[in-house]
N, C-alpha and C positions, 0 to 999 in steps of 0.2 A: 194406563189407568187414569181415571178422572181425578184431578187434584182435589184435596179435601180443604174445605173452607174452615176458618176459625170457628164459626158457629157449629158446624157439623162435628168438629173435633171436641168442643166442650160438651155437646150433647152425648157424644160417644163416651168421653171420659167419665161423665156422670153416671153411666150405666154400669161401671165396673167392667167394661168390655164384655158385657153379656151379648154374645153374637145374635141371640134370638131377637133382640130388640133393635137391631141395626137396620138402616135402609138397605135395600137389596144390593146396590153396587158396592157398599162397604162390606157386606157379608162375603161377596165374591172376592173382593180385594184381599180380605183377611184370609180367606180360604187358600188363596194362591201365594201367600206371602212367606211361606216356610217358617212360621213362628213369629213373624213380625206382627206388631200390634199397631194400633192407630197412631201412637206417638211417632213411630218411625215413618209411617205413611205420611204423617203431617209434613215432615221435612222434604218429602219427595216433590212437593209443590215448588220447591226451590232448586230442583234438579239434584238433590243429595240422596243417592241410593247406595246400596252395599258396594257396588262396583266402584263408584266414585270414592267412597271412603277407603277402600283397599288401595286405590291408586295414590291417594294423598298420603296414606300411611307408608307405602313403599318409598315414596320420595323422602318422607321424614326420617325413615330408618336407613336410608341408603348410605349414610356416613358411618353406620355402625352403632347406632344407639341401642340400648337394652330394652327400651319400652317407649311407647308413644300413645298419647290419647288426644282425641279431638272433642272439643266442647262446642256444640252448636247452640245458639240462643236466638230466639225471636221473641221480643217483648213489645207490647203496646201498653203505654201508660197514659193516664189522663189526670189532670188536676184542675180544681176550681177553687178560687178564693173569693169569699164574700166579705166585704168590709164597708162600713158606713152605709149599710142597707142596700148596697149594690154589688153586682159581680165586678170585682176590680181586676181579676185576671183569670184566664183559663188557657190551658195548653194541652197538646197531645204530642207524645214522643214515641218514636218507633226505633227499636234497636234490633239489628240483625247482623250476625257474623259468626265467626268460628275462631276459637283459640286452639293453637296446636302446641303441645308440649312433648319434648323428647328428653328422656332421662338416660344418662350414661354414668354409672357409678354415682359419685356425689355431685355430678354436674347436671344442670337443668337448662335446656334451651327452650325458649318460649317466643312465639310469634302469633299475631292475629291478623285477620283481614275482615273487612266489612263486605267484601265481595266473595260470595260462596260459589262462584264459577270454578270449574276444575282447574283452569290455568292459574287463577289467583291463589287458590288454596295450595297448589303445588309449589308456587313461589314462596308462600309463607312457610310451608313445611320444610323447604330447603333451608330457609333461614334458621328455623328452630333446630333442624338436624345438624347444622354445621358445628355444633359444639362437640360432637363425637367424632373419633378418628380411627376407630378400629376397623378391620376389614370384615367383621362379622355381618352376615345378612340374615334377617329373619324371614321365614317363608310367609306367604299370605295366610290369613286365618279364616276359619269358618266362624261366623258370629252366632252367639246365642242371645236370646232375648228374655232375660229374667223378668218376672212380674213382681210387683211390690204392693204391699197394703197401701190403701189411700187414707191419709189422715185429714184430708180436707175435700170431701166430696161436695161437688157443686152441680147445680142444674141450669143456672143462668149465666150466660156469657156477659161480661161487662160491656162487650161490643154491642149487645142488644139492649142496653139500658140507655134511654134517650137522655141527652143533656138536660132537657127541660125537667125530666123526672128528678134528676139529681138537684137541680137548682131549686125546684119546689120544696124539696126536703130541707135544703140549707136555709131557704128563706123562712120556713116554718120554725126552724131552730133559732134563727136570728131574732125573730119576733118574740119567741118565748123567753129569750134572755132578758129583754127589756121588761117583760111582764113580771119576771121573777122578783125584781126589786127596783124601787124608784131611784135608788142611788146609782144604778148602772148608766154610764154615759157613752160607752163604746162596746161594740161586739165584733168579733172576727170569727168566721167559720171557714176552716180549710178542709178540703176533701180531696183524696187521691185514690185512684184504683189502678190496678195493673193486672195483666195476664202475661205470664212468663212461661214460654215453652222451651225446654232444654232437651238435648240429646247428647249423650256421652258415648263415644266409641273408643274402645281400648284395643291395643295390639295383642292382648292376651285373650281376645275373642268375645268381649261383652259389648252389647249395645243397650244402654240403660236410658230411660226417659222419664220426664215428669212434666206435668202441667201445674203451675204454681200461681194461683190467684192471690190477690192482696187488696185490702182496703185500709184506709186510715182516715179518721175524721176527728178534727180537733176544734174545740170551742174555747175561745178566750174572751175575757171581758175586763173592762176597767170600770171601777166604781169610785165615786167621790163622796166624801163626808166631811163637812166642816173644813174644807180646803185641803184635806188629805186625799190622796189617790192611792188605790191599790189595784194590782193586776194579778190574775191567775188564770188557770185553764183546766180543762179536763178533756181526755181523748180516749178513743177506742181504736184498736187495730186488730185485724184477724185475717187469716187465709179463708176467705169466704166470698159469697156473692151478695147481691143486693138484699137478699132476704135477711141478712144479718141486721140490717137497720129496721128492726121491728118497732112497733109503737112504744114498747117499754124502754128500749135504748134511746130512741129519739127523744122521749120525755126526760130521760135521765141526764142527757148531755147538758142542756142548759141549766138544769137544777144544780148539778154538781159544780159546774163552772162558776155559777154565781155564789153558791154557798161557800166554796173555797176562797173566793175573793173577798166577800164581805166579812168573813170571820177574821181576816187580817186586821181590820180596824180595831179589834179588841186585843190584838196580840202585842206582847212586849218583847224586848230584846232578850236573847238567851243569856243565862249565866255563863261565866267562863271558868275553866278549870277541868280537872280530871274527875268525871262524874259517871255514875251508872247511867246507861242509856238503854231504853227499850226501843227496839226497832219494830215498827208496826208491820203487820202482815201485808204482803203485796209488793208495792213498788220499792220498798226498802231492799228488795232483792238486788237492786242495782249495786249496792255495796258488795254483795256476794259475788256478783258478776265481775266487777272491776278488781276488787281487792284480793279475790281468791281464784275466780274462774280463769282469768288470763294466765295466772301463774301455773295453772294445770294444763295449759295447751302444750302439746308435746314438743313443738319446735323450740320453744324457750328452754325446755328441759334438756332436749337433745344437745343444745349448744351450751348447756351449763349456765344459762342466764337467770333461771328461776330459783327462788328460795326453796321450791319443792323438788329440786333436781334429784335429791337423794332421800326422798321421804316415802317412797312406795313401801307399803306394809308396816309403816310406823304410825304410832298414835299421834294425831295432831289436834284432837279435840275430844270432848267428853263423849261417853258411850251413847248418848241420846242424839248425837249429831250425825246425820246422813245427808250427803249432798250428791245430786245427780245432774247430768246434762242430758236432756231428753228431746229427741226430735219427733216423738210420736204422739204428743198431746194434740187431740183433735181440734182443728181449726185455729190453733194458736199461732201467733205471728212468726215465731222462730222454728216452727215445725217444718220438716221436709220429708218427702217419701224416699228420696234418694239423694245422696250428696253429690257434689259437683265433680267427683271422680268416678261415679257409678256405683258406689257402695250403699247398701240399704241403711236406712236410718234405724236408730235403736235408742234405748235408754242406757246410758253409760254411768255406772256408779263410780263417782270420784272418791267419796269418803263414805265408809260404811261403819256405823257404830263407832265413830271416832277414828277409824283406821283408814289411811289413804290407800286406795285400791288401784287407781288407773289414771293415766293421762288421757287427753283428747287427741286422737291420732288421725292423720291423713295417711296417704300411701307411703310417703317417704319416711315419716317417723315410725310407722308400723314396721316397716322393713328393718329400720335401724334397731328397734327394740325386740324384733322377732315375735310380734303379735299381729292380730288382725286389725285392720282399720276399724275405727269406731263410728264411721259415718259422719266425720267432722271435717272432711276436706271441702272447704267452701271458698267461693270467690265472688267478687262484686259483679263481674260480667265476663264475657268472653275475652275482654281485653286484659284480664288479670289472671295471674297464676293462683292455683288453689293453695291453701295452707290450713292448718288446724284452727277452727273457729267454733265458738259456742253456738248452741241452738236455743233451747230453753233451759236455763240453769237455775236450780232452786234447791232449797233445803226441805227435807220432808218433815212432816209434823212430829212433834215430840210428846212427852208425857204430861206436860204442865198445862195449867189454865191461864188465860190472859189475866184475869182478875188476881189470881194467886201471884203472878209475876209482879204486877203493879204493887201489891200489898207489901212486898219485901223491900221496896225502895223507900228510904227515908227522905232523900233529896236527890233528884236526877231529872232527866228529861225523857219525853216520848217523842220520837222522830217519825212523822207519818207521811211526808211528801218530799221525796228526793227529786232534784232536777238535773244535776250533773256532778261530775267528779273526775279525778284523774289518779293514776297509780303508777308508781315506779316498779316495773316488773321484777327487777333484780331483788331488792330487799323486801318488796311488797308494801312499801309505804304508800299511803293514800290520803287524799283530802276530798271531802264531799261537801256540797252545799245542800242544805235542807231548807225547803221553802217554808214549811210550817210544822208545828208540833205542839207540845204542851209541857208545862212543868209537872213533875211528880213530887208531892210533898206529903210526908208522913203516910205513905201508902195510898195516896189518892191523886187522881189527875185533877189539876187545878187550872191555872191561867194558861191561855194559849200563848205560844211564842212563835217568832218568825226569824228568818235570816240567820240560820244556824250553820256554823262551820264545824265539821267533825274531822278530826285528824287522827290517824292511827296507823297500825301495821297489820296487814292481813293475817299472817300466822299468829300474831299475838291476840288479835280479836277472836280468832277461832278458839284459842286456849281460854279466853275469858268469857265465852258463852256459858253461862251458868244455868240457864233455863231456856227450854224451847217449848212453845205452846202447841196446842193441837189444832191450830187454825190456819194451816198453810193455804196461801192464796197466790195465784199467778197474777202478775201485773196485767192490766187491761189495755194499756196504752201502746203507742208505737215507738219502740226503742230501736235504734240503729247502732251497731257496734263498729267502732273504727279501729283498724289495726293496719299498720304499714301502708297507709293511704287508701285502704279499701273499706267500704262500709257494707255490712250485710244486716238484714233484719233479724232481730233476736227478741226473746222475752226472758224474763226472770221472775223469781218469786221467792217467798219464804214465809214461814209462820212467824208470829211475833216471837222475838227472842230478847233475852236480857243479857247485856254485856256488862260485866261488873265494873269496868272503867274504860272510858275513851276520853281523849282530850276534846273539850267542847269550847267553842268561842262564838260570840255574837258578831255584830257588825265590825267591831274593832279588830 
């Protein structure tokens, strides 16, 4: 069979595998593939076929493991940095390899190799399988090839987008930043794109695959006024192709970056103390992600490390609070068609009408709890073991209006741009840095504020959410979640919410 190029693969995946639209040789290949689709055929260009997979699995299970999976990955990524009106750096990276996992009761053996030849994979499989010692042998399996909905349909491969085309876009954005405001003295534009092809083969007979595009573009600027300097940024990220960068978004990038920066000149330091806080819709969802979402990942609960370990079916918030982790939002950064264990993506309800309903499960935790995996088994690359990870975590809209919420606050703050934070998974204690916000005085938004520290406890914050607005919005930027040394792309969001009291501090 003729090997399939990356370009041919992307064109094929964009058709939803409609055979009538394929080139002739691909129609024939699919017709002869016994259910295989283009994703599986893609990896045959590296010599990886069903027979090879069976041989590697046999080696991995030869020590008596209960289960084995192989995670194949081929990724091409590019980045360009524009600074001081010139391209200051550009790079291309290629990642190819396979991770081999063997499970035996509570034990996990894992090994990987960047060489996908049969001999190299068998050696890695032997290493992973060495943790098992029983004499049980599993027979070879017949593979099935499930199909999954696509939540990020694309027509253009990033490989087909010329570097000059990207640089021209970035230069136009750079020039627009300086035109926005005469106080701007520096601009930086960062752009990255990637195409990630994965294939997961499991010893229980499944081969699942996905093509995962990604882009991120960030615009930062520094402005100066009366000897004072302020810096801020704005960014977009999506699972999409070059068409995402339409004229509207290209225009918005410099406008938002500059507007966020220059408004800091008028901002004052935040007040200190325990105050009512309104979390603005959108990126404030990072608080939800860190302070609540991580605590609902099943591995922390299986080990008894999370404050939510015994909260299933208990009330943990008001009846208008519903929180989900969703991998099916179209073109959103954290969406996936299939997780890194071969399970379909889904919307997982964590909290429904104030009642905690579920954890986020991978294969291991699902088996422990006697439930189905929720499609949250994720990993950074073939070099890493999968574990329960979030996708797009957000609170659904509630019954209140934003203006109604503000009107109830006598003295407090509005937090509208979060940049980073950290959480202690056990008790759920967190601290967050808020880049900008505003005072709320006598039911009205007044002076802008900056450099706000928010300190609290995830479960307590949930209990203190007294109003949820009807304006849910997902964050637009590029968030990466870190856990146990692994980073994966995620998104988060929330409607505007009123928390009756959180500890707030300024620079001090």
